DOLUM-867995 format. One record per residue (C-alpha): residue number from 1; x, y, z. Coordinates in nm, 2 decimals, always signed. Last residue first. Layout:
# DOLUM-867995
R, NUM, X, Y, Z
...
This chain:
# DOLUM-867995
R, 376, -9.58, +10.09, -6.96
R, 375, -9.80, +9.77, -6.95
R, 374, -10.14, +9.83, -7.12
R, 373, -9.99, +9.81, -7.47
R, 372, -9.83, +9.48, -7.40
R, 371, -10.14, +9.34, -7.24
R, 370, -10.36, +9.45, -7.54
R, 369, -10.11, +9.30, -7.78
R, 368, -10.10, +8.97, -7.59
R, 367, -10.48, +8.97, -7.58
R, 366, -10.50, +9.04, -7.96
R, 365, -10.25, +8.76, -8.02
R, 364, -10.45, +8.52, -7.81
R, 363, -10.77, +8.60, -8.00
R, 362, -10.59, +8.54, -8.33
R, 361, -10.45, +8.21, -8.21
R, 360, -10.80, +8.10, -8.09
R, 359, -10.94, +8.19, -8.43
R, 358, -10.67, +8.00, -8.61
R, 357, -10.72, +7.70, -8.39
R, 356, -11.10, +7.71, -8.46
R, 355, -11.02, +7.73, -8.84
R, 354, -10.79, +7.43, -8.81
R, 353, -11.04, +7.23, -8.61
R, 352, -11.31, +7.29, -8.86
R, 351, -11.08, +7.19, -9.15
R, 350, -10.99, +6.87, -8.96
R, 349, -11.35, +6.79, -8.91
R, 348, -11.43, +6.84, -9.27
R, 347, -11.13, +6.62, -9.37
R, 346, -11.25, +6.35, -9.13
R, 345, -11.60, +6.36, -9.28
R, 344, -11.45, +6.35, -9.63
R, 343, -11.26, +6.03, -9.57
R, 342, -10.89, +5.99, -9.48
R, 341, -10.71, +5.66, -9.55
R, 340, -10.78, +5.63, -9.92
R, 339, -10.70, +6.00, -9.98
R, 338, -10.38, +5.96, -9.77
R, 337, -10.27, +5.68, -10.01
R, 336, -10.35, +5.89, -10.31
R, 335, -10.16, +6.19, -10.16
R, 334, -9.86, +5.97, -10.08
R, 333, -9.85, +5.84, -10.44
R, 332, -9.88, +6.19, -10.58
R, 331, -9.60, +6.31, -10.35
R, 330, -9.37, +6.03, -10.46
R, 329, -9.44, +6.11, -10.82
R, 328, -9.37, +6.48, -10.76
R, 327, -9.04, +6.39, -10.59
R, 326, -8.94, +6.17, -10.88
R, 325, -9.02, +6.45, -11.13
R, 324, -8.82, +6.69, -10.92
R, 323, -8.52, +6.46, -10.92
R, 322, -8.55, +6.42, -11.29
R, 321, -8.56, +6.80, -11.34
R, 320, -8.25, +6.83, -11.12
R, 319, -8.07, +6.58, -11.34
R, 318, -8.17, +6.76, -11.66
R, 317, -8.06, +7.09, -11.51
R, 316, -7.72, +6.95, -11.41
R, 315, -7.67, +6.81, -11.76
R, 314, -7.76, +7.15, -11.91
R, 313, -7.52, +7.32, -11.68
R, 312, -7.24, +7.08, -11.80
R, 311, -7.34, +7.15, -12.16
R, 310, -7.32, +7.53, -12.09
R, 309, -6.97, +7.48, -11.95
R, 308, -6.86, +7.27, -12.25
R, 307, -7.00, +7.53, -12.49
R, 306, -6.81, +7.81, -12.32
R, 305, -6.49, +7.61, -12.33
R, 304, -6.54, +7.55, -12.70
R, 303, -6.62, +7.92, -12.76
R, 302, -6.29, +8.01, -12.60
R, 301, -6.10, +7.76, -12.80
R, 300, -6.27, +7.88, -13.12
R, 299, -6.17, +8.24, -13.04
R, 298, -5.81, +8.13, -12.99
R, 297, -5.82, +7.94, -13.32
R, 296, -5.95, +8.24, -13.50
R, 295, -5.68, +8.46, -13.34
R, 294, -5.41, +8.22, -13.46
R, 293, -5.53, +8.22, -13.82
R, 292, -5.28, +8.47, -13.96
R, 291, -5.01, +8.33, -13.73
R, 290, -5.04, +7.97, -13.83
R, 289, -4.67, +7.88, -13.83
R, 288, -4.64, +8.00, -13.47
R, 287, -4.84, +7.71, -13.32
R, 286, -5.00, +7.79, -12.99
R, 285, -5.35, +7.84, -13.12
R, 284, -5.32, +7.52, -13.33
R, 283, -5.19, +7.32, -13.03
R, 282, -5.47, +7.45, -12.80
R, 281, -5.73, +7.37, -13.07
R, 280, -5.59, +7.02, -13.11
R, 279, -5.58, +6.95, -12.73
R, 278, -5.93, +7.08, -12.68
R, 277, -6.07, +6.87, -12.97
R, 276, -5.90, +6.56, -12.84
R, 275, -6.01, +6.61, -12.47
R, 274, -6.36, +6.70, -12.58
R, 273, -6.38, +6.38, -12.80
R, 272, -6.25, +6.17, -12.51
R, 271, -6.50, +6.32, -12.27
R, 270, -6.78, +6.28, -12.52
R, 269, -6.69, +5.91, -12.58
R, 268, -6.69, +5.85, -12.20
R, 267, -7.02, +6.03, -12.16
R, 266, -7.18, +5.83, -12.44
R, 265, -7.06, +5.50, -12.28
R, 264, -7.19, +5.60, -11.94
R, 263, -7.52, +5.72, -12.08
R, 262, -7.56, +5.40, -12.27
R, 261, -7.50, +5.19, -11.95
R, 260, -7.74, +5.41, -11.76
R, 259, -8.00, +5.36, -12.03
R, 258, -7.94, +4.98, -12.02
R, 257, -7.98, +4.98, -11.64
R, 256, -8.30, +5.19, -11.66
R, 255, -8.44, +4.96, -11.93
R, 254, -8.37, +4.66, -11.71
R, 253, -8.53, +4.83, -11.41
R, 252, -8.83, +4.92, -11.61
R, 251, -8.87, +4.56, -11.74
R, 250, -8.83, +4.43, -11.39
R, 249, -9.10, +4.67, -11.27
R, 248, -9.33, +4.58, -11.55
R, 247, -9.29, +4.21, -11.47
R, 246, -9.36, +4.28, -11.10
R, 245, -9.66, +4.49, -11.19
R, 244, -9.79, +4.21, -11.41
R, 243, -9.74, +3.96, -11.13
R, 242, -9.92, +4.19, -10.88
R, 241, -10.20, +4.24, -11.13
R, 240, -10.24, +3.87, -11.17
R, 239, -10.25, +3.82, -10.79
R, 238, -10.51, +4.10, -10.76
R, 237, -10.72, +3.93, -11.03
R, 236, -10.69, +3.60, -10.85
R, 235, -10.80, +3.75, -10.53
R, 234, -11.10, +3.91, -10.70
R, 233, -11.19, +3.58, -10.86
R, 232, -11.17, +3.41, -10.52
R, 231, -11.39, +3.67, -10.36
R, 230, -11.64, +3.64, -10.64
R, 229, -11.65, +3.26, -10.61
R, 228, -11.71, +3.28, -10.24
R, 227, -12.03, +3.48, -10.26
R, 226, -12.14, +3.84, -10.28
R, 225, -12.51, +3.91, -10.33
R, 224, -12.54, +4.17, -10.07
R, 223, -12.28, +4.43, -9.97
R, 222, -12.25, +4.48, -9.59
R, 221, -12.42, +4.78, -9.43
R, 220, -12.73, +4.57, -9.34
R, 219, -12.51, +4.31, -9.17
R, 218, -12.33, +4.58, -8.98
R, 217, -12.66, +4.73, -8.87
R, 216, -12.79, +4.39, -8.77
R, 215, -12.48, +4.32, -8.57
R, 214, -12.52, +4.66, -8.39
R, 213, -12.88, +4.59, -8.31
R, 212, -12.80, +4.24, -8.18
R, 211, -12.53, +4.39, -7.95
R, 210, -12.77, +4.65, -7.82
R, 209, -13.05, +4.39, -7.76
R, 208, -12.81, +4.16, -7.58
R, 207, -12.69, +4.45, -7.36
R, 206, -13.05, +4.55, -7.29
R, 205, -13.14, +4.19, -7.20
R, 204, -12.83, +4.15, -6.97
R, 203, -12.92, +4.47, -6.79
R, 202, -13.28, +4.37, -6.75
R, 201, -13.17, +4.02, -6.62
R, 200, -12.93, +4.18, -6.37
R, 199, -13.20, +4.42, -6.25
R, 198, -13.45, +4.14, -6.21
R, 197, -13.20, +3.93, -6.02
R, 196, -13.12, +4.22, -5.79
R, 195, -13.49, +4.29, -5.73
R, 194, -13.56, +3.92, -5.65
R, 193, -13.27, +3.88, -5.41
R, 192, -13.37, +4.12, -5.13
R, 191, -13.73, +3.99, -5.10
R, 190, -13.60, +3.63, -5.14
R, 189, -13.35, +3.69, -4.86
R, 188, -13.62, +3.82, -4.63
R, 187, -13.84, +3.52, -4.72
R, 186, -13.55, +3.28, -4.64
R, 185, -13.48, +3.46, -4.31
R, 184, -13.85, +3.43, -4.21
R, 183, -13.84, +3.06, -4.30
R, 182, -13.53, +3.01, -4.09
R, 181, -13.69, +3.18, -3.79
R, 180, -14.00, +2.96, -3.83
R, 179, -13.78, +2.65, -3.84
R, 178, -13.60, +2.76, -3.53
R, 177, -13.92, +2.84, -3.34
R, 176, -14.06, +2.50, -3.44
R, 175, -13.74, +2.33, -3.32
R, 174, -13.75, +2.52, -2.99
R, 173, -14.11, +2.41, -2.94
R, 172, -14.03, +2.05, -3.02
R, 171, -13.74, +2.07, -2.77
R, 170, -13.97, +2.22, -2.50
R, 169, -14.23, +1.94, -2.56
R, 168, -13.96, +1.68, -2.53
R, 167, -13.84, +1.83, -2.21
R, 166, -14.19, +1.83, -2.06
R, 165, -14.25, +1.47, -2.16
R, 164, -13.91, +1.35, -2.04
R, 163, -13.91, +1.48, -1.69
R, 162, -13.64, +1.26, -1.53
R, 161, -13.49, +1.19, -1.87
R, 160, -13.37, +1.55, -1.89
R, 159, -13.11, +1.50, -1.62
R, 158, -12.98, +1.19, -1.79
R, 157, -12.95, +1.38, -2.12
R, 156, -12.78, +1.67, -1.95
R, 155, -12.54, +1.42, -1.79
R, 154, -12.48, +1.25, -2.13
R, 153, -12.41, +1.59, -2.29
R, 152, -12.16, +1.67, -2.01
R, 151, -12.00, +1.33, -2.04
R, 150, -11.95, +1.38, -2.42
R, 149, -11.81, +1.73, -2.36
R, 148, -11.57, +1.58, -2.09
R, 147, -11.47, +1.30, -2.33
R, 146, -11.39, +1.55, -2.60
R, 145, -11.19, +1.76, -2.36
R, 144, -11.00, +1.45, -2.24
R, 143, -10.92, +1.35, -2.60
R, 142, -10.79, +1.70, -2.67
R, 141, -10.59, +1.69, -2.34
R, 140, -10.45, +1.35, -2.44
R, 139, -10.34, +1.48, -2.77
R, 138, -10.17, +1.78, -2.60
R, 137, -10.01, +1.55, -2.34
R, 136, -9.87, +1.33, -2.62
R, 135, -9.73, +1.64, -2.80
R, 134, -9.58, +1.77, -2.47
R, 133, -9.43, +1.42, -2.39
R, 132, -9.27, +1.41, -2.73
R, 131, -9.13, +1.76, -2.69
R, 130, -9.00, +1.68, -2.35
R, 129, -8.84, +1.35, -2.47
R, 128, -8.67, +1.54, -2.75
R, 127, -8.55, +1.80, -2.51
R, 126, -8.41, +1.54, -2.27
R, 125, -8.24, +1.36, -2.56
R, 124, -8.07, +1.68, -2.66
R, 123, -7.97, +1.75, -2.29
R, 122, -7.84, +1.39, -2.25
R, 121, -7.64, +1.43, -2.57
R, 120, -7.50, +1.76, -2.45
R, 119, -7.41, +1.59, -2.11
R, 118, -7.24, +1.30, -2.29
R, 117, -7.04, +1.53, -2.50
R, 116, -6.94, +1.73, -2.19
R, 115, -6.84, +1.41, -2.01
R, 114, -6.64, +1.29, -2.31
R, 113, -6.45, +1.62, -2.31
R, 112, -6.39, +1.59, -1.93
R, 111, -6.27, +1.23, -1.97
R, 110, -6.03, +1.34, -2.25
R, 109, -5.90, +1.63, -2.03
R, 108, -5.87, +1.39, -1.73
R, 107, -5.68, +1.14, -1.94
R, 106, -5.44, +1.42, -2.06
R, 105, -5.40, +1.53, -1.70
R, 104, -5.33, +1.17, -1.59
R, 103, -5.07, +1.13, -1.86
R, 102, -4.90, +1.45, -1.76
R, 101, -4.90, +1.34, -1.40
R, 100, -4.75, +1.01, -1.50
R, 99, -4.48, +1.18, -1.69
R, 98, -4.41, +1.41, -1.39
R, 97, -4.41, +1.11, -1.16
R, 96, -4.15, +0.94, -1.38
R, 95, -3.94, +1.26, -1.39
R, 94, -3.97, +1.29, -1.01
R, 93, -3.87, +0.92, -0.97
R, 92, -3.57, +0.97, -1.19
R, 91, -3.48, +1.29, -1.00
R, 90, -3.51, +1.10, -0.67
R, 89, -3.29, +0.82, -0.80
R, 88, -3.03, +1.07, -0.90
R, 87, -3.06, +1.25, -0.57
R, 86, -3.01, +0.92, -0.38
R, 85, -2.70, +0.85, -0.59
R, 84, -2.57, +1.20, -0.51
R, 83, -2.65, +1.15, -0.14
R, 82, -2.45, +0.84, -0.14
R, 81, -2.16, +1.01, -0.31
R, 80, -2.17, +1.30, -0.07
R, 79, -2.18, +1.07, +0.24
R, 78, -1.87, +0.90, +0.11
R, 77, -1.70, +1.23, +0.05
R, 76, -1.80, +1.35, +0.40
R, 75, -1.66, +1.04, +0.56
R, 74, -1.33, +1.10, +0.38
R, 73, -1.32, +1.46, +0.50
R, 72, -1.39, +1.37, +0.86
R, 71, -1.06, +1.17, +0.90
R, 70, -1.02, +0.81, +1.00
R, 69, -0.65, +0.75, +1.07
R, 68, -0.35, +0.59, +0.90
R, 67, -0.53, +0.31, +0.72
R, 66, -0.83, +0.52, +0.63
R, 65, -0.61, +0.81, +0.52
R, 64, -0.40, +0.58, +0.30
R, 63, -0.71, +0.42, +0.16
R, 62, -0.86, +0.76, +0.08
R, 61, -0.54, +0.88, -0.08
R, 60, -0.51, +0.57, -0.29
R, 59, -0.87, +0.61, -0.40
R, 58, -0.83, +0.98, -0.45
R, 57, -0.53, +0.92, -0.67
R, 56, -0.70, +0.64, -0.85
R, 55, -0.99, +0.89, -0.92
R, 54, -0.77, +1.18, -1.01
R, 53, -0.68, +1.04, -1.35
R, 52, -0.32, +1.08, -1.46
R, 51, -0.19, +1.42, -1.56
R, 50, -0.28, +1.76, -1.68
R, 49, -0.54, +1.66, -1.95
R, 48, -0.79, +1.51, -1.70
R, 47, -0.78, +1.77, -1.42
R, 46, -1.01, +2.02, -1.60
R, 45, -1.27, +1.75, -1.66
R, 44, -1.27, +1.67, -1.29
R, 43, -1.30, +2.03, -1.19
R, 42, -1.59, +2.07, -1.44
R, 41, -1.76, +1.76, -1.29
R, 40, -1.72, +1.90, -0.94
R, 39, -1.86, +2.24, -1.05
R, 38, -2.15, +2.07, -1.24
R, 37, -2.25, +1.88, -0.92
R, 36, -2.26, +2.20, -0.72
R, 35, -2.61, +2.30, -0.83
R, 34, -2.75, +1.96, -0.76
R, 33, -2.66, +2.00, -0.39
R, 32, -2.90, +2.30, -0.36
R, 31, -3.22, +2.09, -0.40
R, 30, -3.08, +1.83, -0.14
R, 29, -3.01, +2.08, +0.13
R, 28, -2.65, +2.20, +0.21
R, 27, -2.38, +2.06, +0.45
R, 26, -2.29, +1.76, +0.24
R, 25, -2.28, +1.97, -0.07
R, 24, -2.04, +2.21, +0.10
R, 23, -1.82, +1.94, +0.22
R, 22, -1.80, +1.78, -0.13
R, 21, -1.73, +2.11, -0.30
R, 20, -1.45, +2.18, -0.06
R, 19, -1.30, +1.84, -0.12
R, 18, -1.31, +1.89, -0.50
R, 17, -1.17, +2.24, -0.48
R, 16, -0.88, +2.12, -0.25
R, 15, -0.80, +1.84, -0.50
R, 14, -0.80, +2.08, -0.80
R, 13, -0.58, +2.33, -0.62
R, 12, -0.33, +2.08, -0.51
R, 11, -0.27, +1.93, -0.85
R, 10, -0.16, +1.58, -0.76
R, 9, +0.20, +1.44, -0.71
R, 8, +0.20, +1.07, -0.69
R, 7, +0.16, +0.91, -0.35
R, 6, +0.49, +0.81, -0.18
R, 5, +0.45, +1.05, +0.12
R, 4, +0.10, +0.95, +0.19
R, 3, +0.18, +0.59, +0.19
R, 2, +0.13, +0.34, -0.08
R, 1, +0.00, +0.00, +0.00
C-alpha cells in the first residue's frame, strides 16, 4: 500500500476544490446540492489533461487516510456520493411522476370532453323527450276535452230523462221556433234577391239587344249578293295584277340599267372627244406657223370652253328635273294613299279644327297686344 509521502503528485488546487465542494454539498439541502455537481464535474474535466486520473489518486489517498486515521473529510465524501446517488434516484422518480402526472392530465381532459359530449347528448335527448311528452299530453288533453263534452251531454240527457215529456215538448217548441226563424230569413233573402236578379236580367237583356242591333246594322251595311267565287276571282285578279306589276318593274329596271350603260358609254366618248378637240385647238392656237389664223383658233378655243360649261349646266338641269319628277311622283303616291285613309268627314272635321285653332291664335294675339300696350 502506498503511503501519503509516496503518493504521486496531484494538483493541489483541484484536489482542494473537490474536497471543498464535497463538504459544501454535504452541509447543504438536497435541492442545492445539484447546483454543485457541475462544479465537481468541471473540476474533474479540467484535471484530466494535466496528468493521470484523479480517481485512483483519490482512492489511494482515501485508503491511506483510512489506514492511517479516520478523517472527517473522507466520511463527508462517502456521504456526498451516497446523497448524489439518492438525488439521482429522486430525480428519476420525479421525472416518472411528472410523466405520470401529464398522462393523468391528458386522461382527465379526455374524460372531461367525453363528459361534456355525454351531457350535451343527454340534454338533446331530454329536449326530444320533453317535446314528445308535450305532444302526447296535447293529444291526451284534446281527448279529455272531447270526453268531458260527451260526459256533459250525457249528464244533461240523464237530467232530462227525469221529466221526459216536458223536455220533449220544450225541444219541439224550440225546433218549431228555429224552423219559423229560418223561414223568415228565407223570405227576407228572397225579398232582397228578386230585385237584384230582375236588375241583372234587365241589364243583360239591354246588352243583348244592343249587340244584336249593332250586328244587324253591320249586316245591313254589308254588300249583298257576294259569294265565295267572287272573292276568289277578286283575289286571282289581284295576284295577276301583282305579277304584271312585277314584270313591269323588272322591265323598267332593265331599261334603266341599259340607259345608264348607254349614258356612261356616251359620256366616256364625249369626254374623249372633248379632250382631243381641246388639245388640237390648243396646239393650233399655240403654233407660230399659223399666225394669220391664230386669233380664230383662240376664239374657237374660248367658244369651245363656253359650250362645255353650258353643256355641264344642261346636264345638271336635266338631273335636277329628274329629281323633281321623282319627288312629284312620290307626293302623288302619298296623296293617293292619304285619300284612301282619310274620308270626307275627317277632312271636314280637320278643317273645322284648323279654323278654330286659327281663331284662338288670333284671340291670343289680340290679348297679348292689349297686355303689352297696357303695361308701360
